[in-house]
C-alpha positions as CSV (number, residue, x, y, z in Angstrom):
1,M,0.1,0.2,0.0
2,V,1.2,3.1,-1.1
3,I,-0.3,6.4,0.2
4,G,0.2,9.2,-1.7
5,S,0.9,9.6,-5.4
6,G,3.4,12.2,-6.4
7,F,6.9,11.4,-8.0
8,G,8.2,9.2,-4.6
9,G,5.5,7.4,-4.4
10,L,5.1,6.4,-7.6
11,A,8.3,5.5,-8.4
12,A,8.5,3.3,-5.0
13,A,5.3,1.4,-6.6
14,V,7.2,1.0,-9.9
15,R,9.7,-0.6,-8.4
16,L,8.1,-2.5,-5.6
17,G,5.9,-4.1,-8.3
18,A,9.5,-4.8,-10.1
19,R,9.6,-7.4,-6.9
20,G,6.6,-9.3,-7.0
21,Y,4.5,-6.9,-5.1
22,R,0.8,-5.9,-5.8
23,V,1.0,-2.2,-5.4
24,T,-2.2,0.2,-4.2
25,V,-1.6,4.1,-4.7
26,V,-3.9,5.4,-2.9
27,E,-4.6,9.2,-3.8
28,K,-6.2,12.0,-1.5
29,L,-6.8,14.2,-4.7
30,D,-9.1,13.4,-7.6
31,A,-5.9,12.7,-10.2
32,P,-2.6,11.3,-9.6
33,G,0.4,13.5,-9.1
34,G,0.4,15.0,-5.4
35,R,2.6,18.4,-5.8
36,A,2.9,17.5,-9.3
37,Y,-1.1,17.6,-10.0
38,V,-2.0,19.1,-13.3
39,H,-5.0,22.0,-13.4
40,R,-6.5,22.6,-16.5
41,Q,-8.4,25.0,-17.5
42,D,-9.8,28.3,-19.8
43,G,-7.5,26.1,-22.5
44,F,-3.9,26.2,-20.7
45,T,-2.4,23.4,-18.4
46,F,-0.9,24.3,-15.6
47,D,2.2,22.0,-13.7
48,G,1.2,22.2,-10.0
49,G,4.9,21.9,-8.8
50,P,7.9,20.5,-10.2
51,T,9.4,22.1,-13.2
52,V,12.9,21.7,-13.3
53,I,13.8,17.9,-14.4
54,T,17.5,16.8,-14.0
55,A,19.1,13.7,-13.7
56,P,16.7,11.7,-16.4
57,F,18.7,8.5,-15.8
58,L,16.6,8.1,-12.5
59,L,13.7,7.8,-14.9
60,E,14.7,5.7,-17.2
61,E,15.7,3.4,-14.6
62,L,12.2,3.1,-13.7
63,W,10.6,2.1,-17.8
64,A,13.6,-0.4,-17.5
65,L,12.7,-1.9,-14.5
66,A,8.4,-2.2,-16.2
67,G,10.1,-3.8,-18.8
68,R,9.7,-0.4,-21.1
69,T,11.8,2.8,-22.3
70,L,11.2,6.3,-21.3
71,S,11.0,7.9,-25.0
72,D,8.3,5.3,-25.5
73,D,5.9,7.1,-23.3
74,V,7.3,10.6,-22.6
75,D,9.3,13.4,-25.1
76,L,11.7,14.8,-22.7
77,R,13.8,17.9,-24.0
78,P,16.9,19.4,-23.3
79,V,16.2,23.1,-22.1
80,T,18.6,26.0,-22.5
81,P,19.5,28.3,-20.9
82,F,18.9,26.4,-17.6
83,Y,17.7,29.4,-15.8
84,R,18.1,33.1,-16.8
85,I,18.7,34.9,-14.2
86,R,17.5,38.5,-13.1
87,F,19.1,41.2,-11.3
88,H,17.0,43.8,-9.7
89,D,18.6,46.6,-11.9
90,G,18.0,44.5,-14.6
91,R,21.4,42.6,-16.0
92,T,21.1,39.0,-16.5
93,F,23.4,36.1,-16.6
94,D,22.0,32.9,-18.8
95,Y,23.4,29.8,-16.7
96,T,23.9,26.8,-18.9
97,G,25.8,23.5,-18.7
98,D,28.3,25.0,-21.6
99,A,31.8,25.0,-19.7
100,E,33.0,27.4,-22.0
101,A,29.4,30.3,-21.9
102,M,29.9,29.9,-18.2
103,R,33.0,31.3,-17.7
104,R,32.3,33.9,-20.4
105,E,29.1,34.9,-18.4
106,V,31.6,34.6,-15.1
107,A,33.6,36.7,-16.5
108,R,31.5,39.3,-18.0
109,F,30.2,39.6,-14.1
110,A,33.3,39.4,-12.2
111,P,36.7,38.5,-14.6
112,E,38.8,38.0,-11.4
113,D,36.2,35.3,-10.5
114,V,36.7,33.0,-13.5
115,E,39.6,30.6,-11.5
116,G,37.7,30.6,-8.3
117,Y,34.2,29.6,-10.1
118,E,36.3,26.8,-11.6
119,R,37.4,25.6,-8.7
120,F,34.2,26.1,-7.3
121,V,33.1,23.7,-10.2
122,A,35.4,21.3,-9.0
123,K,34.3,20.9,-5.4
124,S,30.4,20.5,-6.7
125,E,31.7,17.3,-8.8
126,D,33.5,16.1,-5.4
127,I,30.4,16.5,-3.6
128,F,28.7,15.3,-6.1
129,K,30.9,11.7,-5.9
130,V,30.4,11.2,-2.1
131,G,26.7,13.0,-1.8
132,F,25.0,11.6,-4.9
133,E,27.0,8.9,-6.3
134,G,28.0,7.3,-2.7
135,L,24.7,8.4,-0.1
136,A,21.8,9.4,-1.9
137,H,20.9,5.6,-2.3
138,V,21.4,4.4,1.0
139,P,19.4,3.9,3.7
140,F,20.7,5.8,7.0
141,S,18.7,3.3,9.5
142,S,21.3,3.2,12.4
143,W,23.9,5.9,13.7
144,T,26.8,4.1,12.7
145,D,25.6,4.8,9.0
146,M,26.6,8.6,10.0
147,A,29.6,8.1,11.5
148,R,30.9,5.9,8.6
149,I,30.3,9.1,6.6
150,L,31.5,11.9,9.2
151,P,34.9,11.8,7.4
152,S,34.1,12.7,4.5
153,M,31.7,15.0,4.9
154,I,34.4,17.3,6.9
155,K,36.7,16.9,4.2
156,L,34.2,18.0,1.4
157,E,33.2,20.9,4.5
158,S,29.4,19.9,4.7
159,Y,29.3,22.1,8.1
160,R,29.6,24.8,5.8
161,S,26.5,26.2,4.2
162,V,25.9,26.0,0.3
163,Y,26.2,30.2,0.1
164,G,29.8,29.6,2.7
165,L,31.1,27.7,0.3
166,V,30.4,29.6,-2.6
167,A,31.5,32.3,-1.2
168,K,35.2,30.6,-0.1
169,Y,35.6,30.5,-4.4
170,V,34.3,34.2,-5.7
171,K,34.3,37.2,-4.3
172,S,31.2,39.3,-6.5
173,P,27.8,39.7,-4.9
174,E,26.4,39.0,-7.7
175,L,28.3,35.5,-9.0
176,R,27.6,34.5,-4.8
177,Q,23.8,34.8,-5.7
178,V,24.1,33.1,-9.1
179,M,26.5,29.8,-7.1
180,S,24.2,29.6,-4.7
181,F,20.5,30.1,-4.9
182,H,20.1,26.1,-6.1
183,P,18.7,25.1,-2.0
184,L,15.8,27.3,-2.9
185,L,14.5,24.4,-5.3
186,V,14.4,22.1,-2.9
187,G,13.2,24.2,0.2
188,G,16.4,25.5,1.9
189,N,17.7,28.6,3.0
190,P,21.4,28.8,1.4
191,F,22.5,30.8,4.7
192,S,22.0,27.6,6.2
193,T,21.5,24.5,4.3
194,T,24.7,22.5,4.3
195,S,26.9,22.6,1.3
196,I,26.5,18.9,0.2
197,Y,23.7,20.2,-1.8
198,S,26.2,22.7,-3.6
199,L,26.6,18.9,-5.7
200,I,23.3,20.5,-7.7
201,A,25.6,22.5,-9.7
202,F,27.6,19.7,-11.3
203,L,24.4,17.4,-11.1
204,E,22.9,19.5,-13.7
205,R,26.1,20.0,-15.8
206,R,26.6,16.6,-16.0
207,W,22.9,15.8,-17.2
208,G,21.2,18.6,-18.4
209,V,17.8,20.3,-17.1
210,H,14.9,19.2,-19.2
211,F,11.0,19.2,-19.7
212,P,8.5,16.8,-20.6
213,V,6.4,17.5,-23.6
214,G,2.9,17.9,-22.3
215,G,4.4,19.2,-19.1
216,T,5.2,17.1,-16.0
217,G,1.9,15.8,-15.9
218,A,3.2,13.5,-18.6
219,L,5.7,11.7,-16.6
220,V,3.1,11.7,-14.2
221,Q,0.8,9.8,-16.3
222,G,3.7,8.0,-17.8
223,L,4.3,6.5,-14.2
224,V,0.8,5.5,-13.9
225,G,0.7,3.6,-16.6
226,L,3.7,1.5,-15.7
227,V,2.2,0.9,-12.2
228,R,-1.0,-0.6,-13.9
229,G,0.7,-2.4,-16.7
230,Q,2.8,-4.3,-13.7
231,G,-1.0,-5.0,-12.1
232,G,-0.9,-2.3,-9.7
233,S,-3.8,0.1,-9.0
234,V,-4.1,3.8,-8.3
235,R,-7.4,4.6,-6.7
236,C,-7.4,8.8,-6.2
237,G,-10.1,10.5,-3.4
238,A,-9.1,7.9,-1.4
239,E,-7.7,9.9,1.9
240,V,-5.9,8.0,4.5
241,K,-7.9,8.5,7.9
242,R,-4.7,6.6,9.4
243,I,-2.2,3.4,9.2
244,V,-4.1,0.4,11.0
245,L,-1.5,-1.0,13.3
246,E,-1.2,-4.4,15.5
247,G,0.8,-3.9,18.1
248,R,3.6,-2.0,16.6
249,R,3.0,-3.2,12.7
250,A,1.2,-1.2,9.9
251,V,-1.0,-3.7,8.3
252,G,-3.4,-1.5,6.6
253,V,-4.7,1.6,5.9
254,E,-8.3,3.1,6.7
255,L,-9.7,5.5,4.5
256,V,-11.6,8.6,5.8
257,G,-14.9,7.0,4.6
258,G,-14.2,3.5,7.0
259,E,-13.2,1.0,4.6
260,V,-9.9,-0.8,5.6
261,L,-7.2,-2.2,3.3
262,P,-4.9,-4.2,4.7
263,A,-1.4,-4.4,3.4
264,D,2.0,-6.1,4.2
265,V,3.4,-3.2,3.9
266,V,2.9,0.4,3.9
267,V,5.0,3.2,2.3
268,S,4.1,6.5,2.9
269,N,4.5,9.3,-0.2
270,A,2.7,11.9,2.4
271,D,4.8,14.4,4.1
272,S,6.9,12.5,6.8
273,A,5.3,14.8,9.8
274,W,2.1,14.7,8.9
275,T,2.2,10.9,8.9
276,Y,3.6,10.9,11.6
277,R,1.4,13.4,13.4
278,Y,-2.1,12.8,11.9
279,L,-1.9,9.2,10.6
280,V,0.1,7.0,12.9
281,D,-1.7,6.5,16.5
282,P,0.9,8.4,19.0
283,S,0.9,6.0,21.7
284,A,2.8,3.6,18.9
285,R,5.5,6.4,18.3
286,R,8.7,6.8,20.6
287,T,10.6,8.9,18.1
288,W,8.5,11.2,16.4
289,T,6.3,12.5,19.0
290,D,3.7,15.1,18.9
291,E,7.0,17.4,20.9
292,K,9.4,16.1,18.1
293,I,7.4,17.4,15.1
294,E,6.5,20.6,16.3
295,R,9.5,21.6,17.7
296,T,11.7,20.8,14.2
297,R,12.5,23.3,11.6
298,Y,10.6,23.2,8.4
299,S,11.3,24.5,4.6
300,M,9.5,27.3,3.5
301,G,6.2,28.0,2.1
302,L,5.2,29.0,-1.6
303,F,3.1,31.2,-3.0
304,V,2.1,30.1,-6.9
305,W,0.6,31.8,-9.1
306,Y,-0.6,30.3,-12.3
307,F,-1.7,32.6,-15.6
308,G,-2.4,32.8,-19.1
309,T,-1.7,35.4,-21.3
310,N,-3.7,36.4,-24.9
311,R,-0.2,37.2,-26.3
312,K,3.2,35.5,-26.6
313,Y,6.6,37.0,-24.9
314,E,8.9,35.6,-26.9
315,D,12.2,36.4,-25.5
316,V,11.7,35.2,-21.8
317,A,13.4,31.8,-21.4
318,H,11.3,28.9,-20.0
319,H,13.4,29.2,-16.9
320,T,13.8,32.6,-15.2
321,I,14.5,34.0,-11.9
322,L,14.2,37.4,-10.8
323,L,16.3,38.3,-7.8
324,G,15.0,41.3,-5.7
325,P,16.8,44.0,-4.0
326,R,18.1,41.9,-1.0
327,Y,19.4,38.1,-1.0
328,K,20.3,37.6,2.9
329,G,18.0,39.9,4.5
330,L,14.8,38.5,2.6
331,L,16.0,34.7,3.4
332,D,16.5,36.1,6.8
333,D,12.8,37.1,6.7
334,I,11.4,34.0,5.4
335,F,12.9,31.3,7.6
336,Q,14.2,33.3,10.6
337,R,12.0,35.9,11.5
338,H,9.2,34.0,9.9
339,V,7.3,37.4,8.3
340,L,5.8,37.8,4.9
341,A,8.2,41.2,3.8
342,D,6.9,43.5,1.0
343,D,9.9,42.7,-1.8
344,F,10.0,39.3,-3.3
345,S,12.7,37.3,-5.6
346,L,10.6,35.1,-7.8
347,Y,11.0,32.0,-10.4
348,L,8.8,32.4,-13.8
349,H,8.2,29.3,-15.3
350,R,7.2,29.7,-19.0
351,P,6.8,25.6,-20.0
352,T,5.3,27.3,-23.4
353,A,8.6,28.9,-24.4
354,T,9.5,24.7,-25.0
355,D,5.8,23.5,-25.4
356,P,3.2,25.7,-26.8
357,S,0.3,23.0,-27.0
358,L,0.3,24.0,-23.5
359,A,-1.1,26.9,-23.9
360,P,-4.3,28.1,-26.9
361,E,-2.5,28.9,-29.7
362,G,-1.1,32.6,-29.9
363,C,-1.1,32.5,-25.9
364,D,1.5,31.9,-24.0
365,G,1.0,30.0,-20.1
366,F,3.0,30.8,-16.9
367,Y,3.4,30.0,-13.6
368,V,5.7,32.3,-11.0
369,L,6.7,31.0,-7.4
370,S,7.4,33.0,-4.8
371,P,9.0,31.8,-2.0
372,V,7.1,33.2,1.4
373,P,7.2,31.8,5.5
374,N,5.5,28.4,6.1
375,L,2.8,29.1,8.1
376,A,4.6,29.7,11.2
377,S,4.6,33.1,9.9
378,G,0.6,33.6,11.0
379,T,0.1,34.9,7.7
380,D,-4.0,34.9,7.0
381,W,-3.3,34.1,3.1
382,N,-7.2,34.2,2.8
383,A,-7.0,37.7,2.8
384,T,-3.4,38.2,2.1
385,A,-3.4,36.4,-1.5
386,E,-4.8,39.2,-3.8
387,P,-2.8,41.7,-2.5
388,Y,0.3,39.4,-3.2
389,R,-1.0,38.3,-6.4
390,K,-1.0,41.6,-7.7
391,A,2.0,43.3,-6.1
392,I,3.9,40.4,-8.0
393,E,2.0,41.5,-11.1
394,K,3.1,44.8,-10.9
395,M,6.4,43.9,-10.4
396,L,6.2,41.4,-13.8
397,G,4.6,44.3,-15.7
398,E,7.1,46.7,-14.7
399,T,10.2,44.2,-15.8
400,I,9.9,40.9,-18.4
401,L,6.6,41.0,-19.0
402,P,5.5,44.2,-20.3
403,G,1.5,45.2,-20.4
404,L,0.7,42.2,-18.4
405,E,-2.2,43.4,-16.3
406,R,-4.3,44.0,-19.5
407,S,-3.1,40.5,-21.2
408,I,-4.3,37.8,-18.1
409,I,-6.8,34.9,-19.5
410,S,-6.8,32.8,-16.9
411,S,-5.2,32.9,-13.1
412,R,-5.2,30.6,-9.9
413,V,-3.2,30.5,-7.0
414,T,-1.6,28.4,-4.7
415,H,-0.1,29.7,-1.0
416,P,1.2,27.8,2.1
417,L,-2.5,27.4,3.6
418,E,-3.5,25.3,0.4
419,F,-0.8,23.3,0.8
420,Q,-1.7,22.7,4.5
421,D,-5.5,21.6,3.8
422,R,-5.4,20.0,0.0
423,L,-1.5,18.6,0.1
424,S,-1.6,18.0,3.6
425,S,1.6,19.4,4.3
426,F,2.6,20.0,7.9
427,R,2.7,24.1,8.2
428,G,2.2,24.4,4.5
429,A,5.7,23.6,4.4
430,A,6.2,23.2,0.8
431,F,9.1,20.9,1.1
432,G,9.3,19.1,4.4
433,M,11.7,19.4,7.0
434,E,14.6,21.9,6.3
435,P,17.2,20.3,4.6
436,V,20.1,21.5,7.3
437,L,23.0,19.2,8.6
438,T,21.0,18.5,11.8
439,Q,17.9,17.1,9.4
440,S,19.8,15.5,6.6
441,A,20.6,11.5,6.4
442,W,20.3,10.0,9.8
443,F,18.8,13.0,10.9
444,R,15.9,13.3,8.9
445,P,12.4,10.8,9.7
446,H,14.1,7.3,8.0
447,N,13.6,5.6,5.0
448,E,12.5,2.3,7.4
449,S,10.5,3.3,9.9
450,E,12.0,4.0,13.3
451,D,8.8,3.4,14.7
452,I,6.6,1.3,13.4
453,D,7.5,-1.9,11.8
454,R,6.8,-2.7,7.5
455,L,6.2,1.2,7.6
456,Y,8.5,2.6,4.8
457,F,9.0,6.6,3.3
458,V,9.7,8.3,0.5
459,G,9.6,11.9,-0.5
460,A,10.5,15.1,0.4
461,G,10.7,14.2,3.9
462,T,12.5,11.8,4.1
463,H,16.2,10.7,3.5
464,P,17.7,11.9,0.6
465,G,15.1,14.5,0.5
466,A,12.7,17.1,-2.2
467,G,13.6,17.7,-5.1
468,V,13.0,15.1,-9.0
469,P,16.1,13.5,-8.3
470,G,16.0,13.4,-4.1
471,V,12.5,11.9,-3.8
472,L,13.3,9.5,-7.0
473,S,16.4,8.4,-5.1
474,S,14.2,8.0,-2.0
475,A,12.2,5.4,-4.4
476,R,15.5,3.4,-4.8
477,V,16.3,3.6,-1.0
478,L,13.6,1.0,-0.8
479,D,15.6,-2.2,-2.8
480,K,17.5,-1.8,0.4
481,V,14.9,-2.0,3.6
482,V,11.7,-3.5,2.2
483,P,12.2,-7.2,2.5
484,D,11.6,-9.9,-0.3
485,V,8.0,-11.0,-1.2
486,G,9.5,-14.2,0.2
487,A,10.8,-13.1,3.2
488,L,7.5,-11.9,4.3
489,G,6.1,-14.0,7.4
């Protein structure tokens, strides 16, 4: 039984199906995808969540396990530049996988930083070899697993933050922002996220950044097809009320309507804090008590505005990052002070740059994301959402989308309250637990539950963490911790 049909849950279903399990995926929403849910309105297709696809080999591996080839079902296309980064003064930096082009871009901003940039890339590769190739698929079930890697972590300076590591190599304030923003893609603050996450820079260079024709939802549908092709099932509109226990063993789930579905193994792709807090009886939890869950640090929230225009903005890249007037100060407001600031930095996704079919002819579809505090801020999003959206609209109209206010023909928003109520994210945190060093690897909720036998976790809330490669890797870990079918008693 897999709770939740996000990328992690569907990948877990495919992997367990390939090992001979008969898998049922239960999904609260009316369609699969979890955070990758697809919104369709006014002729536009809006991907609800992940929009940056890296490490495609992890997807190819899933298709191979099901006896198929990824390209049979999904047309995955490279995107370049990976990101166009726009500074508050209007200057732009095109971030690509081309080593020579990147050197030129760095030299354009700070010629004296080219050598330092190259050393940072080499360091990112070293971290990648240990942090991704060596550790992303390892279950951290025991403190001894953590002890074994400590020497490597110290050698790779994992005690530094991502920003701290970048600052060691480059001096330009602009380049420090360019090289350190990646943790925000997985819910982390560049100033506190462990520098292990600097591996993302090399991961992107090695395999590129991609986008599937039809949107990210095409990957979801492809994975659902694999599950069903193995004889498994995906049930939507099936919300789990609790995980059924016999003593300290998971033996199935009870749905909100009262139906009980028995299972030999339960895998939760739901938010790990939410799962423990609301789906597991408190008397059975020794490690993840209510008190521990409450005092844990959680990622930021997200305000996402999906909109379509009756015109095309041909000069806007597929992925654009618009940096505001503040960097550290804004991040402090979001992560430390938990206050909603008046200024913001934005990530603008224009999927119609790669796939025009996601919008009516002559139109463009967009998704703009603003990192905001999670619900610990006390923000009343029911009252704040529309003024905040209008402020974003104004900023975009004054910068890279001129005439935006007059061009919008479709609009919808998502904010932390919806992440909590609709997506069952604890405190409305979009990426689960914050990826600081003391909440990484062994310190995160384990892939094999510390408290409940035959309960396992995949997704952003367990090891290795958020992001599409992270959640797909969490499903890979199950191969090492879930017993073979024949070994079940």
